[in-house]
N, C-alpha and C positions, 0 to 999 in steps of 0.2 A: 105511511102506509097507503098503499092504493087499492082501488077495487080491480085489479086485473092489470095485465103487463100492459095493454094498450095504453091508458094515461099515463103510466110512469115512462114509457117511451116516448111519448108526445113531450113530456117534460124535460127529458134527456136530450132529446134533440134542439127542445128551444132553448137550453142552457138553464131551466129552473133548477134542475139537480145535476149532481156531477156525476153519479155511478147509479146503475141497476143491475140486478141479476134477473135473467129472465132465460126461458128455454132458447137453445142455439137457434132452431127454424125460425123463431120469432124475431129474432136479431138478426138473422144473417142477411137480409135483403138490404138492411140499413148500413151494416157493415160493407157489404159489398159496392153500394153506391157511395161511399166515402161519407155519409152522415153519422155514421158511429166508428169508433175503434174499439175492437174485441181486445181485453186485456190477458183474460185468463178464463179456464175452465174451473168449476167448484169440485168435480170430482177427485177422486184417487187417480184416474188415468186419463189420457188425452181422449178427445171424442174422435170417432172416426170422420165425423162429418167436418171437422177443423183439425186434421191431424198436427198441423203447425203451429197451432195455438197452444201454449203451455198451460198447465194446471197451476192454480194457485199456490201449491206447494212448491213446484218447480221454479216459481217466481219470488221465491224467498219465505213464505210463510209455512214453516216446517209442520208436517202433521196434518194441514189443512185438508179435509175430505167431507165435503157436504155435499149431498146429494137428496132427491127426492125419490120416494118409492110408494108405490101402490101395493096392496095385497087383499086378498079375498079372505074374508072370515065367514064364519058360521054361528049361529047360536049355540052356547056352550053344551047344550043337552042333545044337540044333534047326533043321532046314531053313528057310531064308529062307521059302519060299511057306507054310509053316505058321505062321510068326509073324506073316505079313502077315495070314492069314486070320483067325488068333486076334484080331489087332488090330482088324480091321474088324468082327468080332461084337461084340467086347467094346465098341468105340465106341457100336456101335447099341444094345447094353443100357443102357449108361451114358447114353445120350441119351433113352432112352424115358420117357415121362410117368409110368409104373407104376413103374419102378425110382427114379426120382427122388423120388416121393412116399413109397414105401417106406422109402427110406433117410432122407428128412427126419423121418418119423414115428418111425423105428426110433431114431435117434441124432442127430437133430437136423443132419444132414451136407447138403451141397450137392454132389452128384456133379459132376465134370468128367472129361472123359477127354483123354488126350493121345496122340496116336500115339508108337510105340514109341521114336523117337527124341528126341521131346519129354520123354518120361517117363524116358529115360537122362539127359537134361541136368539134370531136377528132381531126380533122386536124386543126381547129381554136386553140384548145388547144395547140397543138404540135407546132404550129407557135408561141404562145405566149411563151411557155416553152424554145424553142432553140433560138428564138429571144433575150431573156433575157441572155442566156449563150453568145451568140454572142456578145452582147452589152458589158457584163462584161469583157469577155476575149479580147476585142476590135480587134476582127478578121475581116478583110477586105479580101474582093475578089482580086484576083491578076487580 
């Protein structure tokens, strides 16, 4: 485990570790300089930043789809009208060209917005997906 991308990349370039997973923009300068070789992206589809780079699934690990996501949540007792307004405003921000471009350049992400009900279903699906992985791998919290 590392306390950030920078130390893992330093160790990768110096040969201390054989592999790392980090946001595309963080790695791209090292790939372009020839210090690192990009193997695959971890999401379900190719990144528009590096469209010629295959996904892990395309590289032979069928069904592999691992990505990071962020969401906005509010306390459970937040009035429905406020939740609706926040949802409307957040979808507008996420859908803006300026936000999309900034997020793509900063972390290589492609923003997508979900209404609050859709986001709740997404969280439930992710919880189920990773719960199965945790059980199958017998992962325990220390």
